[in-house]
N, C-alpha and C positions, 0 to 999 in steps of 0.2 A: 306606604304606597308612593311610588315615584310620581312626582308632579310633572305635568307637561308644561311647556312654555307657550304663552300666548302674548302677542304684542298688539296692543291697541294704541294707535298714535293719533295725536291731534295736531293738525296743521292749520293754525288759525281757528278752524273748527276741528273736525275729527278726521284723522288720516291714518290708515293702516298700512304699515310697511312690512312686506315680507311675511305676511301671515300665511301659514301653511295648513292650519287646522280647518276642518269643515266649519261652516258658519253656524251650524246647529250647536257647536260646542260652547258658544258664547253669544251674547246678544247685547247690543247697545239699545236698551229699551227706552231711554230718554236722553235727549241732548238739548240743552238750552244755552244760548249765548245772549247775554244782556249787556248792551253798551249804552251808557248814559253820557252825553256830551253837554257840558255847560261851560260857557266862556272858552270854547275850543279845547277844553280839557276832557279827555275821554277816559272813563273808568269802565273796564270791560271785565265781566265775570263769566267764565266758562264753567258749566256744570254738566258733567257726563256721568251717567249711571249705567253700569255694566253688570250683567249677571253671568255667572259661570254655570252652564247647563250640564256640565259633565259630572260624573259621579266620583271624580277625583280632583284634587286641587290643581290650579293653574296659576302661573305667574302672569299677571297682566301689567303691561308696560304703558305708562302714560307719557306721551311724547308731544310736546307743545312747541310751536314756533310763534314767536311774537315779533312785532316790529322792533327794529334796532333802537328806535328812540324811546321805547317803553321801558318802564321799571316794573318788575314783578313786585307786588306788595303783600300778597297773601297766597298760601297754598294749604289746602286741607284735604284729608282723606277720611271718609266715613265708612266704617265697617264693623259689623257685629255690635252695634250700639256704642262704639268707641270713636272718638275724634282724634286724628293724628295730624298735628299742625307742623308746618314748616316754620322754622325759627330763623330770622335774619340775625347774623352775627358778624363781627369783624372777620375779615378773611383769614387772618392768622388763627383766630380761635376756631373757626369752622374747619380749617385745615388740620388743626390738632385733633379735632373730633374724628375727622376722616382718617387720619393716621392711626388713631387708637383703634378704629374699627378694623383696619387692615391688620394691625398687630394681633388682634384677637382672632384672626383667621376668617373674618367676615368679608363678604364681597362688598366692595365699595367703589363708586365711580364718580369721577369729576366729569361733569357733562357740560360741554360748551363748544359751540361752533358758530361760524359767521357765514351767512349767505349774502346776496346782494342787498336785500332789504329786511331779512329776518334773522333771528337768533333762535337757537334750539336749547330747550331744557327738557329733561325727562327723568322719570322715576318709575319704580315698579313695586308691586306688592303681590303676595301670594293670596289668592282667594280660594277659600275652601269649597268643597263640592256643593253645588246648588246654592251658593251664597252670592251676595251682591256687594259691590263696592261703588262708592260715589267719589269722584274727583272734583274738586272745586279750585279754580285758579283765578286770581285777580291781578290784572296789570293796568298800569296807568300811563298815559302819554298826552303830551300837548301837541295837537294837530298843527302842522306847519302849513301856512298859506303859500302856494306856489302857482304862479301864472294865473292868479285870480280865483283860486278855489282851494278848499280843504277836501281831503279824501280820507275816508275811513274804509279800509279794505279788509274783507273777510274771505278766507279761503275755505272751501268745503270739499272733502273727498272721504266720506265715511266708510266706503267699501262695503256698505250694506244699507238698505233702506231702514230708516229709524221711525218707529211708530209715533213717537212724541218728539218731533224735531221742530224747534222754534228759534228764531232769531228776532230779537226785539231791540230796536235802536231808537233812543229818545234824544232829541236835540232841543236845548233851551238856550237861546241867545238874546241877551238884553238889547242888542242893536237892531234886532229884527232879521229874519231870514229872507234873503233876497231870492234865492232859488234853491231847490233840492232836486236831485236826480239819482236814479239807481242804474248802475251800469254793470258790466261783467257778464260772464257766461251764464250765471244762474238767474239772470233777468230776462233770458230769452226763451222762446218756445213755450212748452206747457208750464214751466216754472214761473213765467211772467204772471200767470193767474194766481200764484201763491203769494204775490207781493201786494201789500196794501200800504199806501202812502197817505199821510195827512200833513197839511201845512196850513198854519194859521198864524200869521204875523210873527211872533217870537218863538213859536213852538213848531216842531215837526216830528213825525214818527215814521218809521219804516218797520213793517211786520212781515216776516217771511215764514210762512207756515205751510210747507209742502206736505201733501199726503204721500203715503208710500207709493201709490201709483204714479204721482207726479215726479217723485224722486227717480223713477225708472223710465219715464217717457219724455223727459225734456231733451233739448238738442244734444246735450253732452252726457246723457244718462244711459244707464243700462241696468241689468239685473243686479249689478254691484252698487247701485245707487248713484248719488250725485258726484260730479267731478267738475268743479269750476269755482268761480268766485263772485262775490257781491262787492261792488264798490259804491259807497254812498258818497256823493259829491254835493257840496253846498258852498254857499258864500253868504255873507251878511251884508246888510245895508251900510252904506258909507255916507250918510247924510251930513253928519257933523264932522267938521274938519279936524277937531281935536281927537276924535275917535271915541271908542267905547271904554268907559272906566267904571269898574264895578268894585264895591267895597263890602266887607263882611268881617265882623269880629276883630276889627283893628288891622285888617290887611286889605290891600287893593291889588287889582290887576288892570293894566292899561293896554289896550290893543289899538295901535296907531297905524292906519293905512289910508291916508287921504286920497281921494279920487279927484279927477278933473284938473290935475296939475300938468303944466307944460313940460314936455320931455326936455331933458338937458342933453345937448350934444356931448359926445364922449371922445376921449383920446384913449385908444386901446393899443397895447403892444402885446403881440403873441410871441412867446419864447418857446420854440419847439425843439425837442430832443430828436436828433437824427443820428444818434450813435448806433453802433453795430447791433446792439440788443433790440433795436426797434425794427429789425429785419422782418420782412414778410407782411402779414396782415396788419400789424400795428402801424407801420409807416403808411401802408395803403389807406387804411381807415382814417389816419390822421390827415393825409392829403385830401381825402374826400370830404371830411368834416370841415376842414379849413376853407375849402373852396365854397362850400355851402354857406359857411359863416360870412365869408367875404361878400357873397351875394346879398346878404341881409343888412350890410352896413348902410346906414343912412348917409345921404350926401353931405350933411353937415358934420359927420363924424370925421376924425383924423385917426390914422392907424399906422402901425409899423409891424414888420415881420423880421424876426431874428431866429436863425437856426443854429444849433451848436452840436458839435461832437467834441473832439479834443480842442478845437478852436471855434471861433464864433464867425458866422456869416450873416450878411445883411441883404435884404431886398433893396432897401434904401437906408441911408444912415440917419435920416430924420423923419419925423411924422409927415405924412402927406394927406391931403383931403381925399375922401372916398368918392371921388367922381368916377364916371364910367371908365375913363381911360386908365386911371390908376388901379381900379379894381380888376380890370382885365389883365393888366401887367402883373399884379400880385397873384392872381389865379394861375397864371402861367408859371410864376416862380414857385408857388405851392405845389403845382403838379410835377415839378422837376426835382423836388426834394429827394435825395438819395441817402440811405443809411450807411454809416461807416464810422470808425474811430471810437474814441472814448467819450467821457461825459464830463464836460466842464460847466457845471451848473453855476458856480460862483461867478465866472466872468460873464456868462450869458445874462444873468439877472442884473449884474452891475451895469452892463451895457443897455439893457432894457430900461432900467431906472434912469440912467443918464438921458436916454432918448425922451422920456416923459418930462424930466426936470428941465431939459434945455428947450422944450417947446411948450411953455405954459400958454393956456388960452383962458382968458377971463370968461366966466359963465359956462365952463365945461367941467366934466367929471373925468378923471383919469383912472385907468384900470390896467394892471399888469397881470397877465395870465401865463403861467408856466405849465407845460406838459412834459413829463418825463416818465421813464419806465425803470430807472435804476439808480444806484448810488453814484455820487460824484467819484470819478476815477482819474480826472485830469485837472491840472491847475491846483487850486486850493481844495483839498479833500477833507480837512478837519471840519466836522459838522458845526461845532460851536463857532468856529471862526467864520464860516459861511453865514451863520445867523447874524453875527455881529456886523459883518461887512454889508449885508443886504439891509439890515435895519438902519445903518448909518447912511446908506445911499437913498433909501426911501424917506426917512425922517418923518414918518407918519402922514405924508402928503396924499397917499393914495393906497388902496388895498392891493394886496398880492393874493391871487387865487392859484393854488397848486393842485394840479390834476395828476394823480399817480396812476399810471397805466399798468394793470396787472398786479401780481403778487410778488414780483421780484423787487419792486420798489420799496425803499425804506419809508413806509407811510408815516411812522411816528415823526421822522425828521420833517417831512412835508407838512404835517399837521402843526408842528411847533413853528416852522418857518412862516406859515400863513397866519397863524394866530398872533405872532409877534408883529405882524404887519397888517392888522385889521382885516384879514381875509379869512377864508375857510379852505380846507383841503377836501377833495372829493376823489374817491377811488373810481377809476374807469375800468370796468371788467372786460377782459380780453375775450369777448363773445362776438357773435356775428353782428350785433348792433352797436359795437363800440363807437362808430361814427355818429350814431344817433344819440348816444350818451353824451358825447362831446358837444354836439349841437344843442342838446337839451340843456346842458349847463350854461352855455352861452346865452340861450334864450332867457334864462333867469336873470342875467345881469345886463341884458342888451339895452334896457331902457331906464337909465337913472332919472329919478324925478327930483330928488333932494340930495344935497351933500352937507357934511358937517352937522349932522342932526344931534341936538342936545335935548334930552328929556329932563325937565326941571320939576321937582315936587317939593314945594315949601310945605313944612309941617309933616314930613315923612322921613323915615330912615330905613336902614337895612335894605337898601335898594339893590336890585339886580342891575345888569349893565344899562347905563344911561347915555353913553356916547356911541354914535354909529357914523362911520365915514360916509355911507351912502344909503339911500332908500330907493329900491327899484320897483317899477311898475309891476303889480300883481303879487308883491310880497307883503310882509307885515312886520312891524316892530312891536315886541311885547316886553313890557316892564312890569315888575311886581315889587311890592315893598310893604313896610309896616307904617301905619299912620300914627304919628306921635300922640301918645295918651289917648288914642282912639277918638281924637277930637276932629270930627269931620269939618267943623267950621273953620279951622285953621289950615285945612288941607287944600292947597291951591296948585293944580297941575298946569303946566304949559310946555310948549315945544318951540324951540328956536332952531331954524335951519336956513340953508342957502338954496334959493330956487333961481337958477340961471345967474343973473347978476345982482339979485336983490336978496336981502335978509328978510325972512318971513317968520312971523310969530303966530302960533296956533294956541288959542285960549278960549275957554267957554266955561263960565261960572256954573252953568246948568248941566255940565257933561257927566258929573259924578252921580251914580245911582247906588243906593243902599240895597243890599241883597241878603237873603238868608242862606245863600249858597255856601256850604261848609267847605267846598273844594278850593275857595280862593286862597286859603292858607297853604293848601297842598300845591297849588300852582306856583306860589312863591317858593316853596321848598324844592319843587322839581326844577325850576329855573335856576335857583341858587346852586343846587348840587351840580347841574349840568355845567354851569359857567365856572364853578370852582374847579371842576375836573379839567376844564380847558386851561384855566390859569395855572394850575399845578404843573402843566407841561412847560410853561414859560419860565418858571422860577427854579431856584436851587437853594440849598442850605436851609436856614431857619425859616425863611419865608415860605418855601415849599412845604416844609413840615407843618407850619401853622395852617396853611390851606388844606393840607391833607387831613389834619385832625378835625377841622371844622366840617369838611365834607363827610368824614366818618360819623361825626356826632349827628349831623342832620339825617344821614342815611339810616342810622339805627333808630333815631326818634320817629321817623316817618315810615320805617319798615320797607325801605327801598333796597332792592338787590342792585348794587352798583359795582363798578370795578374794585371798590374797596371793601365790599361786603359780600357775603355768600349766604345762601339759604340752606340750612341743615334740615333735611327731610327725615323726620322721625318715623320709625316703623314699629310694627308689633314685635313682641319678643322673638329673638333669634333671627329676625330679618336684617338685611343689610342696611347700613346707613349710607346715605348719599348726600353729596354737597353740590349745590347748584351755583355756578359762578357766572358773573356777567362778563362776557368776552369783550375785547376792544377791537376797533377797526384796524388797529396796527398789529393785530395778532396774526396767526398763521392763516393760510387760505382755507376755505371750506372744503370738506371732502368731495371727491368726485361724485357727480350726480346731484349736488346741491342745486336748489332751484335758483336760477339766476335771472329768470324773467327776461330772457333775451328776446330780441325782435327776430322773428323768423322771416324767411323769404315768402313772397307771394306768388301764386299761380302754380304752374306746373313744376314738378320736381322741387317742391317747396317744403321739404321736411327738415326742420332745424337740426343743425349739427349738434350731437350730444343727446338727442332724444333716445330713449331706451327702446329696445326690442326684446321680445321674449326669447327664452332659450330655444324654444321650438323653431325659431326662425333663423338659427345660425346657418351661415354659409360655409360649407367645407366640412372636412372630416376631423380636424384636430386644431386645438388652440393651445396646446402645450408649448412652452418655450423651448428653444434649442433644437427643434426638430422641424423637418419640412412640413409645409402646410399645403393643402390641396383645395382648390376651388373649382367647382364644376363650371365648365364653359357653357355659355348659353347660345343656342342657335334659334333664330326666329324664322318664321315663314311657313310653318306647317299648319295646315288647316285640319279640320276634322274633329275638334273638341267642341261638343255642344255648348252653345252660348258664348263662345269666345271667337274673336276675329282672328286668332292665331295662337299658337302655343310655343313654349320654349323647349326644344329638345335638349337633353343632357348629352353632351359629347364627352369623350374621355377626359378625366380629371387632369389638370396640368398644375405644376408647382408654381406658386406665386409668393412674393414677399409679403408676409402678414405681420402687422404690428403686434406688440404685446396687447393682450386683451384687457379691457377696462370694464368695470362694472358700475352701474348706478346704485342708488341707495336701496333699491328694491332687490338687489342681487341679480338683476338681469343684465345681459350683455348690452353694451353700447354698440352703435353701428360701427362697422369696420371700414376704414378708408383703404382701398386697395387699388393698385394699378393693374387692371386686367390686361392680359395679352391681347393684342389686336387680332381679331379673327374676321375674315371676310365671310359674309353669309353664304351658305351653300344651299341652293335650291334643290330639294329632293323631290323625286317624282311621286305622284299620288295616283290612286286608282280613280277612274279607269285610266289605263296607260295612255290614252289619247288626250288626256287632260293637259292643259297648259300649266306650267309651274306657277305656283302662287307667289304673287309679289311679296317680297319681305316687308316686315313691319318694323317700326321703331316704337319703343315703349316709353310712355310718359307716366309721371307720377302726379297725383293730386292730393294735396294735404287734406286730412280729415279733421273735423272739429272735435276736439277732446276725445279722440280715439287713438289707440296705440298703433294701429296700422293705417297707412294711407291707401288710397286706391291706385291701381295702375291699369293702363289701357293702351292698346296698340293702334297706331295710325299707319296706313300704307307709306312705305319708305320713299316714294317719289311724289310727294305732295307739296303743293304750295299752301302754306298755312297763314291764316289770318291770326296774328299773335295778339295784337292790341289795337283798339280804336277808341278814341275819346271824342265824342261828338261836341263837347263843350269847347275844345281847343282845336279840333281837326287833326290831332296827332294820330298817326297810324304806324303800325309796325307789322311787317310781313316778312316771311322767311321761306326758304326752299330747303327741303330735306334732301340729303345727298344720296339717298338710296341704300345706305349702309348702316349708319349709326347716329347721325345728327344732322346739323344744318351746314350747308356750304356757303350760304350768304343770307344776310338779314338786312333789310332796308327800313330806315326810319324817315317818315315824311311829316313835316309840319310847316306851318306858315304857308304862304302860297307857293314858295319856290325853294325851300330848303330841304335838302336830302342828305342823309347820313347813311353810307353804305359800309357794312363790315363783311368782308369775305376772307378767304384763306390767304389772300395776298396782303391784307391790311385794312385800314379804315380810311374812308374818303368823305369829304364834306364838299357839297356843291350848293351854291346859291347864285343869285343874279350877278354878284360882283366877283366872286372868287371860287375856284375849284382847286382842292388840295387833296393829295393822297399821301398817307404815311404807312410804310410797310411794317410788318410785325418785327422785322429785324432792327428797326430804328430804335433809338433811345426813347425813354418815357417822354411823352409830349402831351401838352394840353392845347386843345383846339377850341375855338368858339365860333358860333354862327347864330346870330340873332340872340334869342334867350337861352340857347343850348350851350352846355359845356361838355366837351368830350375829352376824356383822359385816356390816352393809350398807354397801357402798361405791357409787361412782357407777355402775359398770357390772358389778358382781359382788356375790354374796353368799357369804361364807365361813362354812361350818357345821362345827363341831367337836363330835363326840359321842364321848366316850371316846378311843380311839386312831384313830378314823376321821375323816377330814377331806374334806369335799366342797365344791367350788367350783362355783357356778352363774353362768355368764357371760351377760350380756345383749348381743346383737349387733344391728346394723341401725340404721335411722333411724326417725324418727317415722312411725308407721303401718306400718312394715315390721319391727318388732322381733321377735326370737325368743330363746329361752333355750337354753343348752347346758350339760350337767353334766360335770364333770371330777372323777374321784376322785384327789385329790392325795396321800392317805395311806391305805394299806390297813389293815384290821384283820387280826389274826393268826388269825381264825376260818377254819380250813381248809375249812369247809362253806359258805362264802359263795356266794351265787348271784346271778344277774342279769347284765345286759350289762356293767355297770361292774366286776364281779368277774372278768371273763374274764382269763385269764393270757395273756401274749404268745404269739403263734402260733409253732409250731415247724414249719418246712417245708423241703423240699429242692426245688430247681428241676430239672425234667426237660425238657431242651431237645430238641425234635424238628424235623425239616426245615421244617415249615410252621406249627408251633404251639409253645406252651409249656404244660407242665402243672406243677402243684405236687403234691408227694408229702407228704400229711399223714396220719400214723398208718397207713402202708401203703396208703393210698388215693390214686390219681392223679386229679387234678381239672383240667379244662380251665380256663384263665384267659386274660385279656387284659390288656395294659398300659393303665392309665387314670390319671386324676388325681382328686383330691378335696380340697376345702378342709378344713383341720383347724381346727375351731371351738373347740378347747381353748385357743387363743390368740386374742387380740384386738389387731389385726385378724387375720383368718384367714391361715393359712400354707398355700399350695397345695403339695400333695405328690403325687409319682407313687405309684402303688400297683398291686398285682395285684387286679383285679376278680374276685370269686369269689362263687358262690352263698351266700346268707346261712346256710343250714343247714350248709354245709361250713365256713364260718368259725366258726360258733357251736358246731359239733360236737354239735348237738342240734336237734330240730325247732323251727322258728321259733315254733310255738305255745307252747313252754315259756317264751318271753320276751314274747309279745304277746297282746293281746286286741283283735281288729279291731273297731272301733266302726262302727255303722251310719251 
C-alpha cells in the first residue's frame, strides 16, 4: 500500500508547515515542553506524541527550531516498543554514514538553515496504520543577560488544538529572583487564564496548561489552535558586588554583574559604509539609526563620524564632545550621507583607530563600531592583511564591534576581525526594522561601567575567558572552571577592574555557595566549547588544529551538536538515515519565508513586507515568467453592497510589470509589489436616476493580531483626518485626503508653536524663530526644530519627535502624486488617539454556508474578501483583506476621526 506523506513540524513548540491532509488523518494527542533553568542554564525537553489515524502508513516529519545559542544534546523516537536514538559523531564520520546511505539508494538529507534567532533541524519516520510515535528532543543554552533581563522564548503554532498541551518552566537561582514576568501573544486574552506563576525568593515557576477551548478562543487563536509565543522574562538580585558563585563536583560558575556603579563616559567612533551596495533602504535605515543614536549620546561622551566608499570622509577629524551644537551638526551630516563607489574597509578602520588613539581621555571607555554590507573592494583587499593592520592600530586598547548588513557581507571575516580586537560581530538583517536592530545593538554598549576587567581565581584551573575589555550596564560576565583538587578552602575568587579613574577590587569570602546542581559542569563545557570555536577563527596552523581537536573532544563527551559534530538520526529498517548539522552564522542566508522577527509598521496600512497571503488571494490572472501579467484595476465609489460603505468595481484588466513570484515556507504566495497604473475615479450613476453621485472612497488597511488577513475599510475621499494625538506631549498629526487616492497634505503640531507641514510641494518647518521650506526636488536634507528631527529624502520624509517616529511617503508620478503616512515607532502614551494609533484588530472568523462574518468584541459583522494596495511601502504591496464597515474597524463613530469638508 502506498503511504501518504504527513508533515508535523515543531517551531519552538509544535508547528505544521504545508500540511494538506485532513486533520482527522493524524492527531497530536499530547505535547509537553519542560524547561529547567538553573544558574541561567536552560535545559529544554520537548516531547510530542502523534497518532496516525489512517488505515495506511504515513510519513511524519519532525521539524524543530531552536535558539541559535543552543546545542542539541539528545534526540529519541519511540515507536512499536523500540527506541531510536540520535547519536552525536564527529562531522566527518557522520558525513560518511550519510554518504553510505545515499550510495545504498536510501533517501538522506542534511538539514540546516539559519534564521535571525533560530536554527532548523528535522527528521521523519514512517508510522504504520493506527500506530503512534513519540519524538523527544533535548537542547541546552546559557541565557544571555541583555539590558537588565534574561529571556526564555517559546513559540507555539500547533495547527490544531491539543488535548494534553503543557508547558512547564522551572527556574532556580542561587542569587534570588528579583522579578519574573510572562509576555508574548500567548499571555493575552483567554490564554492568560491558562498561565500560573509562582515566585518565592530563589525559585519561580510558570505553568501554561490551555484547554482545547482556550486554544481556540484566545486573541490570536482559531479552529486551528494557538498561534503565538510565550516569553518568560526575569532577572536575579545583585546584592553582592562580587556576584553569584556556585560550585558543584569540582566545578564552579561565576556570574558577575555588579549594580549601582557610576557610568563611565565613552569615546565612540562610528565607521559607516556608504559604498554603492548600500543603496536604497540600507543607507536610509543607517542614516535613521545613526541620527537616533546621536540623540542618545550623553553630554560627557565624545564621538566621531567616519564614512567610507573608495575613500574616507570625515564629519570632523578629531573627537568632539556630544554637546547640543555638535550633535545637531553631526545629525545634519548623517542625514546627508549618500551611497557611491567601492569599499575601503582597511583605511576607514585605520582612521577610526587613529582618531581614538590620538584623543585619549583618562577615566573614559573607547569603542570603535563598523557597519558594512560587503567585502573590501578598494585599497587593501587582502583579508589577512586587513586583520593585521587593524590589530596593530588598535593594540588591544579598545574593542571593535563589526555590524554586517544583510547576507552579501563576508560575515566570517567580520567575526574574526572583531574577535581579534576584543569585540563581537552582529548580523543586521535587511528587514523593515534594520534601523531598530542597529539602535538595539548600540543600546547594549551605550553605558560602560567598568574597563579592563580581570577575573582572578586562586585555586582553580581550566578557566573559560577571564579578561574582558569592558562591562556594560545591563549585561553580565560569566566565567566557569575547575576547582583544584575540589578543595573549596583554597578557592579564592576576586575581580579587578577600572571604574572611571580608579582601580576597584571585588572580593567576598562568603560569596561561594556549594550546590548539588549537576549542570555546573555542563555550563563549563558549554562556555568552553563556545569560546574555543571563537578562538579557532583567530588562529591557523598547529594552534588552530589543537583548539579544533579539544572542541571536538568536549562536544563528543557532552553530546553537543556543534559546528564540528553532527547528529546521526537512526531509523527503523529500510528507513532513510539523516544527519543533523549545526549551521554557522557565517553560512548561507535562510530560505525565503524564514522567520525574521522583524518589526512591522503601526497603524493603518501596517502589514509587514514579506508576510504571506493565501493562494486564493492572488491578484491577477497569471504568475508565469516570461509572459504578460494582468491585474484588475480597482474603481471605488459604488454603493449598494449591504454592510459596506462602498465597493470596488472591476474594470477591464490592464497589463502591468509583475515581479517574479516568491513563496514563503508554507508554499503560499508572498505579497506582490506592483506599480499600478494611475486611474482617476469615475463616478457612475446609481438608481434612482435623480440620485447624486456617491463621493469616492479611499481604502485603508488595519493590521490584524496573529491573523493572515488584515482588515480594510473605506473613508470618504474628501475628508480631513485626525491621524494621531498624544495627550502626554500635545503632539498632533492631521491630514487632508485628496479626493482620489491618498493625502495632499499632512501637518504635525507639537510644542506651543512648532509646525511641520508636508505637502506635494515639499516639507516646511515653522516655529517662533525660523520658517523654512524644502522642495521635493532638493537634495536630501536634515532639519531640526526643538526636539524634532526631520529628514527629507527623495520620496519620503522621516519625522522623529521624542519616542514617536512618523514616515510620510510620496507616491505616484508627476501630476498624479499623493502622500501616505506610516507610524514606524509608537509612543508609550496609552491614551494616544487617531487612526495611526489604532492597535492591530483582534477578530475571529465565523464561516457560514453562503457568507463569512468576523467576530469582533462579541459582535458579528458581515464581511467580504477584497484586496487593497498597501501604501506604507513604495511601490505599493497589493494585499488581500476582509472588507468591513469603517466604524466596525475603528470601533468608534467615523466622525471621531474625520471632519468632512464641503
